[in-house]
C-alpha positions as CSV (number, residue, x, y, z in Angstrom):
1,M,0.4,-6.8,-14.9
2,V,-2.9,-7.2,-13.1
3,T,-3.9,-4.6,-10.6
4,A,-6.5,-4.8,-7.9
5,Y,-7.6,-2.8,-4.9
6,C,-6.3,-4.0,-1.5
7,V,-8.8,-3.2,1.3
8,K,-6.2,-3.5,4.0
9,C,-3.6,-1.2,2.3
10,R,-6.3,1.1,0.9
11,K,-4.6,1.4,-2.5
12,K,-4.3,-0.3,-5.9
13,V,-1.6,-2.9,-6.0
14,E,-0.1,-5.3,-8.6
15,M,-1.3,-8.8,-7.9
16,K,1.2,-11.4,-6.8
17,D,0.6,-14.9,-8.3
18,P,-2.6,-13.9,-10.3
19,K,-4.9,-16.8,-11.3
20,E,-7.6,-16.6,-13.9
21,V,-11.0,-17.9,-12.6
22,T,-14.5,-17.9,-14.0
23,L,-17.5,-16.8,-12.0
24,K,-20.8,-18.7,-11.8
25,N,-22.4,-16.5,-14.4
26,G,-19.5,-17.1,-16.8
27,R,-17.6,-13.8,-16.4
28,P,-13.8,-13.9,-16.2
29,A,-12.0,-12.7,-13.0
30,A,-8.6,-12.7,-11.4
31,K,-7.6,-13.9,-7.9
32,G,-4.3,-13.1,-6.2
33,T,-2.5,-11.7,-3.2
34,C,-1.3,-8.3,-2.2
35,P,2.5,-8.2,-2.3
36,D,2.7,-5.8,0.7
37,C,0.4,-7.4,3.3
38,G,-0.5,-10.8,1.9
39,T,-4.3,-10.2,1.8
40,K,-6.3,-11.9,-0.9
41,V,-7.3,-9.5,-3.7
42,F,-9.9,-10.0,-6.4
43,R,-10.8,-8.3,-9.7
44,I,-13.6,-9.0,-12.1
45,G,-12.7,-8.8,-15.8
46,K,-10.1,-10.2,-18.1
47,M,-6.5,-10.4,-17.1
């Protein structure tokens, strides 16, 4: 379960299809979509 803040819904949501990515500086992050509105959501930190 990976949560992130959706700017469009203005609430924390559980990511749909989360993918683990690495930032340029080497930090881990997670990318996914909001299950309610379909907006891209992003969270820095381990999954």
